N, C-alpha and C positions, 0 to 999 in steps of 0.2 A: 504494500500500499504506499502511495506517495503522501508524504506529510508536507503541508505548505505553511509558511509563515513569512511575513516580512520581518526585518530585523532592525527597524528604525529605532535607534538608541538602545537596542538589545533589551527589550522590555521583559526582563525576567531576572531572577537570581540564579546563581550557578551552584552546583554541588548537589547535596542530598535534599536541599530545600525545594519547595515548589517553584514552578515557573509561571510568571504572570505574563501572558502574551497579549500584546496590544492589537488594536484594529489594524487592518491592512492600510498601507500608506497610499495606495492608488485609489483615485476617485473615479467618477464615471466619465470624465472628459479627458481628451488627449492633451497633455500639458503643452505639446508643441503647437497646438492650434490656438492656445490662449494668446491674447494680445500681448505683444512685446517679447514673446518667447524666442522668436527668431529674428527680431528686428534689431536695428542698430540705433539705440538711443544715445543722445549726447551725454558725455561725461566731462569731468574736469579736464581742462586742456583741449577740449574739442575731440577727444578720443571716442571711438565707437563703443557702444555698450558691449559688455561681455556676458555671454550666457554660459554658466558653469553647471555641469551635470555631475551626478554621482551614480555609481552602481547601486543596486538594491542590497547594500551592505553597509552597516552602520559605520565601520572604520573608514570606508571610502568616503562617506559623507563628511566625516570629521576632517579628512584631508582636504576635500573640496572647500569646506568652510574656512580652513586656514588660508587657502588661496583667495577666497572671496573677500575676507576681511583685510588682507594686506593690499589687495587691489583697491578696495574702497578707501583705505587710508591714503592711497596715492591719487585719489580723485576719480577713479573709474566708476562708471555705473555698472552694477552687477545684477544680473537676473539669475536666480537660483532655480534649477530644475533637478531636485534630488530624488533618489530612490526610483530611478526610471527603468531599471532592469539590468540585465547582464549584457555581455559584449555583443551578442547577436542583436540586441535591441538598440544600444546606444551608438555603436560604430556607424550604422547608416545615418544617424542623426548628426554625427560629427562630419561624415563625408558630404552630407547635404548642406552643411553650414548652419543647421538649426541649433547646434551646440558649438561653442567656441573653445571649450576647455573641459577636460575630464581627467582626473587622476587615474592612471592605470598601473600595470605591473609588467616589467620588462619581458619576461619569458612568455607569459600567457598572451601578451599583445603580439609578440613576434609570431607565435604559433597560430594565432588567428589568421594571419596573412600567409604564413609559411608553415604548414603542419609538419613538414619534414625537417624543420630546423633542429640542429643537433646541439648537444651540450656545449656551452661556451661561457666565458666570463661575462660579467655584467657589461664591461666595456665593449666586448665583441658583439653582444646582443644589441646594445645601444647603436652601434655602428650598422649592424644588419637592418635595424628598423629604419634607418635612413634610406636604405634601398628598397625595403619592402612596402613602406607606407605609400598610399596613392597620392597623386598630386593634390595639393591643398592641405595635406596633413603633415605634421612633423612632431617629433618629441623634443622636449627640452632636456636639460640635464636630469640625472636621476639622483635620488637621495640614498644615503647610507641605509635608511630604514627599508626593510623588506617584509613581505607578508606572504610566505610560501604556502601553497597547498601542501598537504602532508598525508602520510599514512600514520595515524596516531592510534594508540591503544591504551588500555588501562595498565597500571603498574602490575596488577595481579596477573593479567594475561601475559604480559611480557615476561614476568618472572617464571610463570608456569611453563612457558615454551622457550625460555632462554633467548628472547628476541632483543636484538639491538639494531638490526638493519632490516630493510624491506625484504632482502633476499632470504633472511632467516625464516620468513613466512612459508617458504617452500617446504619446510620440514614439519609444518603443523598438519596433523592428520585429522582434520575436520574441514567441513565446507566453510570458507571464509566469506564474509560479507562486509561491505564498507558503506557507511552512511555518508551520502554526499548529494549535492545538487544533481539533477538528472543528466546535465550536460557532461558530468564527470565520465559518463559511459563512453563518450567519444573523444575525450581529451587524450593527447599523446601519452600521458602518465596514468591513464585509467586502466581498466582491465587488460586491454590489448598490450599496452606498454609493460605492465607488470609481468605479463606472461612472457613477452618477447625478451625483456631485459633481465628479469630475475627468476623466470620459471615459476611464477606464483599465479595460482588460479584464485580469482576473487570476483564476486558478484556485487553490483551496486544496488543498495536499497535507497531509493530516492527520498531525500529529505530536503525540502526546498527552502532552506533558510540560510544558505551560504555559510555553513559551518557554525551556525548559531546555537541557541539553547536547545532546540529540538534535536539537532545533531549530537550535541554533547550528551543530552539525556538518553538518547538511543544507545549510545556507547556505555554510559554508566548503568543503564538498566539491563545490559546484556542482550539487547535486541540484535546487536551487531558486534563483531569482534574488533572492527576498525572504524575510523571516522576521518573524513577530510576536514580537519580543523586548521584554520589558518594560523601560522606560527606566531603571529603577534597577538593572538587571543589570550587574555589573562586566564581563561578557563583551563588552559594547559597546566599552569602552575597551581591554580586554585584547587584542581582535582587530582594533582599528582599524576598526570597523564604522561605517556612516553611517546615522543615523536621518533619514529623509526628512521635511522640514518639512511641516506640515499647515496651510497658511494659511487654509483654510476651516473649520478646527476640526471636521472630520468626526469626529475622536475627541475626545469631551468630556473636560474635566479629570478626572483620576483621583486626586485627593488622598485620602489614607488617612482613612477615617471609620468609627468603630464603629457598627454597627447593634445595638440592644439591645432587651430586653424590660423589663417592669416589675420583673424581679428585680434590676435595677440601680438601687439607691437613691441618694440624694444623696451619701452618703459614697463609694460606689463610683464614681460619676460624677466626683467631685472627684479621686480617685486616678488614674483613667484620664486625666483632663484634664492631669495633670502630664506624662504621657508625650506626649500630643498636642502640648502647647505647646513641648516640647523637641525633637521629632523633625523635623529638617530634611531636605531632599533629599539633601545630602551625607552626613548620618548614615545614611540608609537604604541608600545605595550602599555605605558602609563596612560596615554590618551584613551586607549581602548578600555582600560580598567575604570576610568572615570565614567565612561558610558555604561559599562556592565554593572559595576558595583554601586557607584554613586547615583546612577540614573540621571546624570547631567545631560543637558542638551548639547548638540554639536556646536551651537553658537557660543554657549558658555565655555565649553571645553576649549574651543579655538581661541576665544578672547583671552582666557586666562593664560594659555600657553604662549601666545604671541606677546602678551605683556611681560611674562616671565623672561622671555628671550630678548626683550627690548626691540621687537620688530614692528610694533605699533605704538 
């Protein structure tokens, strides 16, 4: 059975406690048909308005809000279109110009355009994106912060089967399932990749909350043995989970990288760059923790962090 949830602000608590799930973030109208969503409104200095989107993933929304607030501090007019879906939904909006900017992740973005892309360093993937992206799109610099897809399990299951790497799963003598968004099925690091690279047979149990509380709970409840939980998620440490190592780099580096259109001028790029240069892996985990544990809004989380870093 497929489990659906939006993960805006991760409306729930983690661990053995109950999960309080919020209402779906999507309304009855198409946000891209709303007035101003794709338009170019005047901003400070005469710059065109910037439309910032985010994935249907709370952490991605926080990063988008960091960009939005530094741009507004520089006098740009910003239109927010958050929680609009996954890559199959928002990439066409970027390509059409309906969105100006969206935070993405290096490896997954490259494999969207080049499914056969092989393991490489973040710098090499960034360079490859320069060749792979269609005309009108480009990526800015990438951050040190990353948020990897993963094969994650409980500490008990890892200890029982002596698991430290994904390849160790090949020795587990039971049918393996992994809780993940349904698109995990066709990702290069999904079941086909696990079989080809590590000799591991695994089936996907669709849980449509981008590694969120339903995914975590499915793992904790023993409904699955594995879960695709993004590595900047505080749920990993909170629940003493084990991220299995990926020595063959089946999952490409997923450093945060903005994908942008020509609506992002040099001034906007410089403002966004201040966020990218300051955003560390530990910072991203803490930003996510504030959403998960403190139930803070993306606007408050971004405002506090930017002030702390002296960026606004």
